[in-house]
C-alpha positions as CSV (number, residue, x, y, z in Angstrom):
1,M,56.6,114.2,76.6
2,A,56.3,116.4,79.6
3,T,56.6,119.5,77.4
4,L,53.9,118.2,75.1
5,K,51.5,117.6,78.0
6,L,52.1,121.1,79.3
7,T,51.5,122.6,75.9
8,L,48.3,120.6,75.5
9,K,47.2,121.8,79.0
10,K,47.8,125.4,78.1
11,F,46.0,125.0,74.8
12,T,43.0,123.4,76.6
13,T,42.9,126.3,79.1
14,I,43.1,128.9,76.4
15,A,40.4,127.2,74.4
16,T,38.1,127.1,77.5
17,L,38.6,130.8,78.1
18,V,37.9,131.6,74.5
19,T,34.8,129.6,74.5
20,L,33.6,131.2,77.8
21,F,34.4,134.7,76.5
22,S,32.5,133.9,73.3
23,A,29.5,132.7,75.2
24,I,29.4,135.8,77.4
25,H,29.8,138.0,74.4
26,T,27.1,136.2,72.5
27,A,24.7,136.4,75.5
28,Q,25.4,140.2,75.8
29,A,24.9,140.7,72.1
30,D,21.6,138.9,72.3
31,E,20.2,141.2,75.0
32,A,18.0,143.9,73.7
33,V,18.9,147.5,73.8
34,H,16.0,149.9,74.5
35,N,16.0,153.6,73.4
36,F,13.3,155.3,75.4
37,K,11.9,158.9,75.3
38,M,11.0,160.5,78.6
39,A,8.4,163.2,78.7
40,T,8.6,165.6,81.7
41,G,6.8,168.5,83.2
42,W,10.0,170.6,83.7
43,S,11.7,173.4,81.9
44,G,14.8,172.9,83.9
45,G,16.1,173.0,87.5
46,P,16.7,170.2,90.0
47,L,13.7,168.2,88.8
48,S,15.5,167.9,85.5
49,T,19.1,167.6,86.6
50,I,19.0,165.5,89.8
51,G,15.7,163.9,88.9
52,A,14.9,163.0,85.3
53,Q,18.5,163.2,83.9
54,A,20.1,161.6,86.9
55,F,17.6,158.7,86.5
56,A,18.6,158.4,82.9
57,D,22.3,158.2,83.8
58,N,21.7,155.8,86.6
59,V,19.6,153.3,84.6
60,D,22.2,153.5,81.7
61,Q,24.9,152.5,84.1
62,L,22.9,149.8,86.0
63,S,21.7,148.2,82.8
64,N,25.2,148.2,81.3
65,G,24.0,150.5,78.5
66,R,21.0,148.4,77.5
67,I,18.5,151.1,78.5
68,K,19.0,154.5,77.0
69,V,16.6,157.3,78.1
70,Q,16.4,160.6,76.2
71,V,14.9,163.3,78.5
72,F,12.6,166.0,77.0
73,T,11.6,169.3,78.6
74,G,8.1,170.0,79.6
75,G,5.7,170.4,76.7
76,A,8.1,168.9,74.0
77,L,6.2,165.6,73.8
78,G,2.7,166.7,75.1
79,N,1.0,168.7,77.8
80,A,3.4,169.2,80.7
81,L,0.6,168.6,83.2
82,K,-0.6,165.4,81.5
83,V,2.6,163.3,81.3
84,S,0.9,160.1,82.4
85,E,-1.5,160.4,79.5
86,T,1.4,161.0,77.1
87,V,3.1,157.9,78.3
88,K,0.0,155.7,78.3
89,N,-0.7,156.7,74.7
90,G,2.8,155.7,73.7
91,V,4.1,159.1,72.6
92,A,6.9,158.6,75.2
93,E,7.9,155.3,76.8
94,M,8.7,157.0,80.1
95,G,7.7,160.1,81.9
96,H,8.7,162.1,85.0
97,T,5.8,163.9,86.7
98,W,4.1,164.8,89.9
99,M,1.2,162.4,90.4
100,G,-1.0,165.1,92.0
101,Y,-1.4,166.7,88.5
102,D,-3.9,163.9,87.9
103,W,-6.0,164.6,91.0
104,G,-8.9,165.7,88.8
105,K,-9.2,162.1,87.6
106,D,-8.7,160.5,91.0
107,V,-7.9,162.4,94.2
108,T,-6.0,159.4,95.5
109,T,-3.0,160.7,93.5
110,V,-2.3,163.4,96.0
111,L,-1.8,160.9,98.8
112,F,1.2,159.6,96.8
113,G,2.3,163.1,95.6
114,G,1.9,164.8,98.9
115,Y,-0.7,167.3,100.2
116,A,-1.3,169.5,103.3
117,G,-2.0,166.5,105.4
118,S,1.1,164.5,104.5
119,P,3.9,163.6,106.9
120,D,7.5,165.0,106.4
121,S,9.8,163.6,103.8
122,E,11.6,161.2,106.2
123,R,8.4,159.5,107.2
124,M,7.1,159.5,103.6
125,L,10.2,157.8,102.4
126,H,9.8,155.1,105.1
127,W,6.1,154.6,104.3
128,L,6.9,154.3,100.6
129,Y,9.9,151.9,100.8
130,E,9.2,150.0,104.0
131,G,5.5,150.6,104.8
132,G,4.0,149.3,101.6
133,G,3.6,152.6,99.7
134,V,5.5,151.6,96.6
135,E,3.4,148.5,96.2
136,L,0.2,150.4,96.6
137,Q,1.4,153.1,94.1
138,R,2.2,150.5,91.5
139,E,-1.1,148.7,91.9
140,F,-3.1,151.9,91.9
141,R,-1.5,153.4,88.8
142,E,-1.8,150.2,86.8
143,E,-5.4,149.7,87.7
144,K,-6.7,153.2,87.4
145,F,-4.4,154.8,84.8
146,G,-2.9,151.9,82.8
147,V,0.8,152.9,83.4
148,V,3.6,151.4,85.5
149,S,4.7,153.7,88.4
150,F,7.6,154.1,90.8
151,P,8.7,157.0,93.0
152,L,11.3,159.1,91.4
153,F,12.7,162.2,93.2
154,I,11.3,163.6,96.5
155,R,11.1,167.1,98.0
156,T,11.4,168.2,101.5
157,A,8.8,170.9,102.6
158,E,8.3,173.5,100.0
159,V,8.3,177.3,100.3
160,F,4.7,178.3,100.9
161,L,4.8,181.3,98.6
162,H,7.1,183.6,96.7
163,S,4.9,186.7,96.9
164,R,4.7,190.2,95.6
165,K,2.7,191.0,98.8
166,P,3.5,190.2,102.4
167,V,1.5,187.2,103.6
168,K,1.4,186.2,107.3
169,T,-2.2,186.0,108.5
170,L,-5.5,184.6,107.3
171,E,-6.5,188.1,106.4
172,D,-3.5,188.4,104.1
173,L,-4.6,185.4,102.1
174,K,-8.1,186.8,101.3
175,G,-8.3,187.2,97.5
176,L,-4.6,186.5,96.9
177,K,-4.1,185.3,93.3
178,M,-1.7,182.4,93.7
179,R,-0.4,179.6,91.5
180,T,-0.7,176.1,92.9
181,A,-1.7,172.6,91.9
182,G,-3.4,169.5,93.1
183,A,-5.8,169.4,96.0
184,W,-4.4,172.6,97.4
185,L,-6.5,174.4,94.7
186,Q,-9.6,173.5,96.7
187,M,-8.0,174.0,100.1
188,A,-6.5,177.4,99.3
189,E,-10.0,178.6,98.4
190,S,-11.1,177.5,101.9
191,L,-8.5,179.9,103.3
192,G,-9.9,182.7,101.1
193,A,-7.3,182.7,98.4
194,S,-7.9,182.8,94.6
195,P,-5.8,179.9,93.3
196,V,-5.0,179.0,89.7
197,T,-2.8,176.3,88.1
198,T,-0.3,176.4,85.3
199,P,2.8,174.5,84.1
200,G,6.1,175.4,85.7
201,G,7.5,177.1,82.7
202,D,4.6,179.7,82.7
203,V,5.0,180.7,86.4
204,Y,7.8,183.2,86.2
205,P,6.3,185.4,83.5
206,M,2.9,185.4,85.2
207,L,4.4,186.5,88.4
208,E,6.6,189.1,86.7
209,R,3.7,190.8,85.0
210,G,1.4,190.6,88.0
211,A,-1.1,188.1,86.5
212,I,-0.6,186.3,89.9
213,D,0.3,187.7,93.2
214,A,2.3,184.7,94.4
215,T,3.4,181.2,93.6
216,E,4.4,178.0,95.2
217,W,6.7,175.7,93.4
218,G,9.5,173.8,95.2
219,T,11.8,173.9,98.2
220,P,14.0,176.9,99.0
221,W,16.9,175.6,96.8
222,E,14.7,174.5,94.0
223,N,13.2,177.9,93.8
224,V,16.6,179.6,93.2
225,S,16.9,178.6,89.6
226,P,13.5,179.8,88.4
227,G,14.4,183.3,89.8
228,F,11.1,184.0,91.6
229,H,13.1,186.1,94.1
230,K,13.8,188.6,91.3
231,V,10.2,189.5,90.9
232,A,8.7,188.7,94.3
233,K,10.2,190.3,97.4
234,Y,8.6,188.1,100.0
235,V,9.4,184.5,100.8
236,I,6.7,182.9,102.9
237,I,7.5,179.7,105.0
238,P,6.8,176.9,105.9
239,G,5.1,175.0,103.1
240,I,1.9,174.1,104.9
241,H,0.4,173.1,101.6
242,Q,3.2,170.6,100.8
243,P,5.2,169.1,103.7
244,V,6.6,166.6,101.2
245,A,6.4,166.0,97.4
246,P,7.4,162.6,96.0
247,F,7.6,162.7,92.2
248,E,7.0,159.8,89.9
249,L,8.4,157.7,87.1
250,V,5.6,156.5,84.8
251,I,6.3,153.8,82.2
252,N,4.2,152.7,79.2
253,M,3.0,149.2,79.9
254,T,4.0,147.8,76.5
255,A,7.5,149.2,76.9
256,W,7.7,147.8,80.4
257,D,6.7,144.3,79.2
258,K,9.6,144.3,76.6
259,L,12.2,144.6,79.4
260,S,13.9,141.5,80.8
261,D,13.5,140.8,84.5
262,K,17.1,142.0,84.9
263,D,16.4,145.3,83.2
264,K,13.2,145.8,85.1
265,Q,15.2,145.5,88.3
266,A,17.7,148.0,86.9
267,V,14.9,150.5,86.4
268,E,13.5,150.0,89.9
269,T,16.9,150.3,91.5
270,A,17.8,153.4,89.4
271,A,14.5,155.1,90.5
272,R,15.1,154.3,94.1
273,L,18.7,155.5,94.0
274,T,17.8,158.7,92.3
275,T,15.0,159.4,94.8
276,L,17.2,158.9,97.9
277,N,20.0,161.0,96.3
278,S,17.6,163.8,95.5
279,W,16.4,163.9,99.2
280,L,20.0,164.2,100.4
281,R,21.0,166.8,97.9
282,I,17.9,169.0,98.5
283,G,18.2,168.8,102.2
284,Q,21.8,170.1,102.1
285,E,21.1,172.8,99.6
286,D,17.9,174.0,101.3
287,A,20.0,174.9,104.3
288,K,21.9,177.4,102.2
289,A,19.0,178.9,100.2
290,L,17.3,181.1,102.7
291,K,20.5,183.0,103.3
292,F,20.7,183.4,99.5
293,F,17.3,185.0,99.4
294,E,18.1,187.3,102.3
295,A,21.3,188.4,100.5
296,E,19.2,189.1,97.4
297,G,17.0,191.5,99.4
298,N,14.1,189.2,100.0
299,E,12.1,189.3,103.3
300,I,11.5,186.0,104.9
301,I,8.1,185.7,106.6
302,E,6.9,182.8,108.8
303,L,3.2,182.2,108.6
304,A,1.2,182.8,111.8
305,P,0.5,179.7,113.8
306,D,-3.3,180.0,113.3
307,V,-2.8,179.8,109.5
308,Q,-0.7,176.6,109.9
309,F,-3.2,175.0,112.2
310,K,-6.1,176.0,109.9
311,A,-4.4,174.4,107.0
312,Q,-4.0,171.1,108.9
313,E,-7.7,171.2,109.9
314,I,-8.8,171.7,106.3
315,A,-6.5,168.9,105.0
316,E,-7.8,166.4,107.6
317,A,-11.4,167.2,106.9
318,W,-10.8,167.0,103.2
319,A,-9.1,163.6,103.4
320,E,-11.8,162.2,105.6
321,E,-14.5,163.3,103.1
322,Q,-12.6,161.8,100.1
323,A,-12.3,158.5,101.9
324,T,-16.0,158.1,102.3
325,D,-16.7,157.4,98.6
326,N,-13.4,156.5,97.0
327,E,-12.2,153.0,97.8
328,W,-8.7,153.6,96.6
329,F,-8.3,156.8,98.5
330,A,-9.7,155.1,101.7
331,R,-7.2,152.2,101.3
332,V,-4.1,154.3,100.8
333,Y,-5.2,156.8,103.5
334,K,-5.7,154.0,105.9
335,S,-2.2,152.6,105.2
336,Q,-0.7,156.0,105.8
337,Q,-2.6,156.6,109.0
338,E,-1.6,153.2,110.3
339,F,2.0,154.0,109.5
340,L,1.9,157.4,111.3
341,E,0.3,155.7,114.3
342,L,3.3,153.3,114.4
343,W,5.6,156.3,114.3
344,K,3.7,158.5,116.7
345,D,6.4,158.2,119.4
346,A,9.4,158.3,117.0
347,D,10.5,161.8,118.1
348,S,11.0,160.6,121.6
349,Y,13.7,158.1,120.7
350,R,15.0,159.6,117.5
351,N,15.6,163.2,118.6
352,V,18.1,164.1,121.3
353,L,18.1,167.5,123.1
354,T,21.6,169.0,122.6
355,R,21.1,172.6,123.7
356,K,19.1,174.4,126.3
């Protein structure tokens, strides 16, 4: 009798486990699998590898394979400078872009994408994730552009220029044909330069054949892979035009609505993880990059202080002007300024003097 009771108990336990396993398996089988296309503005480099592709890998893992993202190079699914439009129109379910490319439709985009008046990357990250920036970005993009938006990838300060000519003073900028993007197109004109914009994949050939004198693009490390140092002898620092550059994940609203709450959370978490990882990786690699350029025979030039101060003056005046007649710009600008006021004494308790 004891043996029979033991056998029945084992049988009941096994049956319970089988039922539980079956229920889990059925629930997982019922969860939708999403195969999304991602349009980007990049022909390659870190924006592709530790940005778009890293996000695709992270969201695949965090969703247990329910969200598969196929990444396309810039121009494959539409204009590389109009990724948000490509996504809104449903040509791709997702996109990886720099929001500042849409500044012609609404200049508020550069406050999220970074401009000459932005704080450094550490402060921008804090504003985005702890100071209400992510929420403002989401609300702004949905209301004004009809897409869902999250930060995805962030740069530290960029190289000001890779140039075929030495640039140090305001006089050196007069008439300089330079590739740039966003609000710096206007501001650079105020410094006397002759700016143009073009997708990333077109920059190298334009610089090589002399169609432009100089280009800005990314941070020191990010600019190694495009090879600008091969056709432009001078590396001009610091990136007064772009102290920081957060990039963006844009999602088609219909595709977003098809996701479960759990999978929406996986997307948000993957985007945040990718952004923080990109910041750490770029910071480390930038420390090595200037030595690389010097070894390649490039000359490193630091902009004169008056050029750097002038850029800040121009940026501040520009932002104040935009805020007068653009409610969204004024709202986001106010949030950032209040955050910077809170942080104004941060260096006194965050930085420690270690050498005389």
